[in-house]
N, C-alpha and C positions, 0 to 999 in steps of 0.2 A: 503262151505269151505272156510276158511279165506284165503286171499293172503299170499304169502311169505312176510316175513318182507323185504326181498333185492330180487330184479328182476333185471335182466340184459337185455339190448337191444344191438345188434351188428349192427350198421349202425345209423348214424345220419340225414339221409335224410327226406323227408317229412313223410314217412311213420314211420320210427324208432322214430323221434321225436314226433310224434303224440302218440306213443304208450308210450314212457316215460312220456309225458304230463298227459297220464289219470293214468297212475301208480302212479304218485306223487300226483295227484288230489285224489286218493283213499287212500292215507295214506301210502305208502310203500317207502322204500328207494329204489332209482334206480341208475343203473349203465350204462353209454352209453361208448361203445367201438368203436373207428373209426380206419381208416387206417392210418391217421397221424395227427399232432398237429393242423393243419389248419381246417381239416374236423371236428376234435373234438371241436374246438371252434365254428364253423358254425353249428354244431349240437346243441350245448348248447344253442347258441343265438335263434335257431328255437323254442327250448322249452320254453325259456324265453318270446319269442314273444306271442307264444300260449297261455301262461298262463296269460300275459298281456291282452290279447285279451279277454279271459274267464273272467278275473276279471272286464273288463269293461261292461260286459254282466251280471255282477253280480252272477256268476255261481261258484265263490270260496268262502270259508268261511274266507280265510285268504290271506294277501297280497302275491302276486307272490314270493318274495325274501324269504318268509318262505318255500316256496316248493323247491324253487332251492336250498335251503340249504341242503336239502335231495338228491342231485343228484351228484354223482362222474362221472368224465368224463376223458378218456384217451385213450391210443393206446394199452396198454399191456394187453391180455386176462388174465392176473393174477388178474386183478382188478374184475374178475366175481367170484373169490372164495367167497363162502359164500351165494351165489344166490341160491334161492329154485327154480326160473325159469329163463331161458335165451331164449330169442326171437331172432332169428336171421332175420334181415331185410335189406339184401343189395340186390344188382342188381340181376335182374332174370337171372342168369348165373349159370348152374348146377356146374361146376368145382369150381367157386367161392365160392358157397353156401357150397360145401362139406369141402373146405379147412378152411373156418370160422368156420364151425360146430365141425370139427376134433380137432382144437385148442380149442374151447370152452368145448368139452367133456374132454380134458384133465386138463382143468383149474378148473372146479368144482366139488363138492363132488358127491359120487356115489347115492345120493338120488334126486339129482337136476332133474328138468324135463328140456329137450331142446327141442325148438319149431322152425319152420321156418314159416316166413309169406309169402311164396311162392303163387301165385295165380294160379298156373299151374303146376309146375314140379313135378313129381313123389316123393312121401315121401319115398318108397322103393328105389328109386334110390339114393335118398340123404342120407338114413340111413346107406348105405354102409361105410360112413365114420366115422361111430361110434362104439366103441367096444361094447355098450349095446343099439341096436336100440328099445329095449322094451320101454324106456323111451323117446322116441321122437316121435312127431306128429306135424301135421300141425295147426299152428294159424293164419289163414287168416283173419286180420283186413282189413276194408275198408277205403277208402280216402274220406274225411278228417277224421281220428281216433276220435277225441275228439266228433264229432257230429253224427258219424255212429253208429247204433244200433246193427249192425250184427257182429259176428265173427263164421267163417266157421271153425269148428274142423275137420282136416282130418286125419283117422286111418289108419296107415300103416298096413301091413300084421303081423309084430312083435309088434305093439305098444300094451302095456298092458293095459287091461280093466280100471284098477284102475287109469292108467295115464289120460285115456280120462275123467274118472268121475272126477279127480282133476281138469283138465283143465275146464270142463264144470261148475264146482263151481266157479273158478277163474274169468270166464268170467262174470257170474252173478255178483260176487264182484265188477267187473269194471263197473257195470252199462250196460251191454250189454246182447243180446241173442244170445246163440249158437245153431247153427245147427250141425249134425255130420253126415260126408259123408265117404264113403269108398274111398280109394286111386286109383282113375282112372283119365286119362287124363282130365285136366281143372276142375276137382272135379265137384261141381254142379253150382256155380255162374258163374265163368269164362267160363265154356263151354256153358252156356246160353247166359250170357251177351255179351261175345266176337261174337259169331254167330249173334245176332242182331245187333252189331256194324258194323259188316262187311258188313251185308245185306244192313244197311243204308249208308255206304260208297258207297256201288255199285249203289244204287238208286241216289245217288248225282252225280256219275260218269256218268251215263245213262242220266241225266238230268229229271229225274222223278218230283223231286221237289227242292226247295232250301233247304239249311241247316236247316235253322230256321223253315221252314214249315214241314219238316221231324220230328224234334224234337217236335214242337208244336202237330203235330199229336199224337206221342206217350204219350206226357205228360198229353193231354186231352182226347184222346181216350181210353188210356189203365191205366191212371193215375200213369205213371212213374214220379217219383219226377224230374227227369232231362232227355231231350232226349239223344239218344245214341250218336249223334255227339258231343254234348256239354260235354257228360261225357268222351268220348274218348280224346277230348281236356284236361280234367283235369286230366285223368289218365297218358297222354303222348302218342303221336301217335308211338312213337319208342317202348314203352313198349307194347302197344297193337299189333304192328307188330311182335315183338318177340314172344309173347304168340301165336299168330295166327300162325306163322311158326312152332312153337314146336307142337302144335295141329294138324296141316296139316300133319306132320310126322307121329302122331300116331293115328290119327282118320279119315283122309281122304282128299279128294278133297275138301269138304263143307267149309273146313277151310283156304283155300288158300288166301292169302290177295289179295285185289283188286289192280289193278294197281295205282290208285289215291293214296292209302294209302302209297306205297312203294315210288312214287315220291315225296309226301309231306316230308316224313321222309328224303329222299336224299337231298331235298333242306333246310333242317332244320327247317321246319315247324312243331314242335314237339308238339304244343298247348300252353297252358297257360304258361307254363314255358319258352318258347321261344317267347311269345308274338304273336304268329300266329299259327293256325292250321286250323280247318274248320272255326273258328271265328277269329276275329282281337282283341287281348286282350291287346293291346298298351294303 
């Protein structure tokens, strides 16, 4: 199924900008909506930087500026009018996401599909903000979006089957592979990935091995492309902590975050974005 001619993304952080970059590279117009003008400019710069990096790797067929000409950036949700698909990609906070999705639902036409990029929050919980939850689903992209090949599609209780099928086709058009899961806490990928990551932190906390050796063991022994501690640094320790706490509330004690993870977040050691996490990124 062909991509919509115009696709909206709410949020211009690393994930949102990555989604916009992929949309532009595949030939659709894109709209990015951010909370304020400063955040909007920063989001556009992330997209530009990503396109320039792709150009240096010869993965674009046109100069970055030609793609940027198809991007509209602003703060007004009314910019989303005319979008066939809108993906929310703001911070992992249920109330914030519900507020953003509610405004998006009011701005787009009745046939537009609405999606959330959440990695763990219940689709049914977020769907309460929408007058038509049947057109809503999860589209969980992975970081970094341009080079990650997977998108996890999450079907809520109210999500219409034709919406899932449309999203499956769009993911293919973006050059990625979809998997479809039901709406359960943590879905499939976060539930497994977070559990492995938390156990790796506990092993480091107990002195079982160094961060590098734990990661190397998983990379070479299980063919993981990246070890769980380095991946946690890339995702953000604060993000992983928030997901762990959310899953612990819903799935039980096995998702309780280790003391070491909590302490690192309290010290501001959030991973690559802060310069230090389980590794030194300076």
